[in-house]
C-alpha positions as CSV (number, residue, x, y, z in Angstrom):
1,E,-32.3,26.5,1.3
2,T,-32.5,23.8,-0.7
3,E,-32.1,20.2,0.6
4,Q,-28.9,20.0,-1.5
5,D,-27.7,23.1,0.1
6,K,-27.9,21.3,3.8
7,T,-26.2,18.2,2.8
8,L,-23.6,20.1,1.3
9,A,-23.0,22.4,4.5
10,T,-20.8,19.8,6.4
11,E,-17.3,21.0,8.1
12,Y,-14.9,19.2,9.0
13,R,-12.6,19.8,11.8
14,G,-9.3,17.6,13.3
15,H,-6.3,18.5,10.9
16,T,-3.9,20.6,12.9
17,A,-2.4,21.7,9.3
18,E,-3.7,22.1,5.5
19,I,-5.3,19.9,4.2
20,T,-3.4,18.6,1.2
21,C,-5.5,15.9,-0.4
22,L,-9.1,14.0,0.1
23,K,-10.6,11.3,-1.3
24,I,-14.1,10.0,-1.0
25,E,-14.7,5.8,-1.1
26,G,-18.6,4.8,-0.1
27,E,-19.8,6.1,2.9
28,Y,-16.6,8.1,3.9
29,L,-14.3,11.0,3.3
30,F,-10.5,11.0,3.4
31,T,-8.5,13.8,4.2
32,G,-4.1,14.0,4.0
33,S,-2.6,17.0,5.6
34,A,0.4,18.7,5.9
35,D,0.6,17.0,9.9
36,H,2.1,14.2,9.0
37,A,-2.1,12.4,9.6
38,L,-4.7,10.9,7.4
39,K,-8.2,11.4,8.9
40,M,-11.3,9.3,8.1
41,W,-14.5,10.9,8.5
42,G,-18.4,9.5,7.9
43,L,-19.8,11.6,5.1
44,E,-23.0,11.6,7.3
45,S,-22.1,12.3,10.1
46,G,-19.4,14.4,9.9
47,A,-17.3,12.5,13.0
48,C,-14.2,11.9,11.8
49,V,-13.9,7.8,12.7
50,G,-10.4,6.6,12.3
51,T,-7.0,8.5,12.1
52,F,-3.9,7.2,10.4
53,E,-0.6,8.1,11.9
54,G,2.7,7.3,10.5
55,H,3.9,9.3,8.4
56,A,7.2,11.2,8.9
57,A,5.9,14.6,6.8
58,G,3.1,15.4,5.2
59,V,0.7,13.9,2.9
60,W,0.4,15.2,-0.4
61,T,-2.2,12.1,-2.2
62,M,-3.7,9.2,-1.2
63,L,-5.3,6.4,-3.4
64,V,-8.7,4.4,-1.9
65,T,-9.2,1.0,-3.3
66,G,-10.3,-2.1,-2.4
67,G,-10.1,-1.0,1.6
68,V,-6.7,0.0,1.2
69,V,-5.8,3.7,1.6
70,F,-2.1,4.8,0.0
71,S,-0.7,7.3,0.9
72,G,2.1,9.0,-0.1
73,G,4.1,12.9,1.1
74,R,7.3,14.6,1.7
75,D,8.7,11.8,3.7
76,H,9.7,10.2,0.0
77,A,7.7,7.5,1.3
78,I,4.5,5.4,0.4
79,V,2.3,3.3,3.8
80,A,-0.6,1.4,3.0
81,W,-3.0,0.9,5.5
82,D,-6.1,-0.9,6.7
83,Y,-9.3,2.0,6.6
84,G,-11.3,-0.7,8.8
85,T,-8.3,-1.0,11.9
86,Q,-6.0,2.2,10.5
87,E,-3.8,-0.5,10.8
88,R,-0.1,0.6,9.1
89,L,0.1,-2.8,6.3
90,K,3.5,-1.8,5.0
91,V,5.8,1.1,3.8
92,F,7.0,1.3,-0.1
93,E,10.4,3.2,0.6
94,G,13.1,4.1,-2.1
95,H,11.8,7.6,-3.7
96,T,14.1,9.7,-3.9
97,G,11.7,13.2,-3.6
98,S,8.3,13.6,-2.2
99,V,5.5,11.3,-3.6
100,F,3.0,14.7,-5.3
101,A,0.1,11.8,-7.1
102,M,-1.0,7.8,-7.5
103,D,-3.3,6.5,-10.1
104,C,-4.9,3.7,-9.9
């Protein structure tokens, strides 16, 4: 077993439904799930260090940039979150269907 094999062996548990998207930003892993939530994990520790709750349906996509997480899902909304506080900053409504992708 190599040192790299050990690094890749971390298991992240906490969502109550399937994980539908993930992003790595700096020292964190962000996951979105059909359980309507996003979670932020410490890559080194493997511990959940934040939970973002507020979507009315599953989260399908996310974009992480400049300390903000944007998430989109089946509830037809895009939500902007401060990832330092897990505070919901803004909800962008008006889509007539699920939000499946975002790109910067």
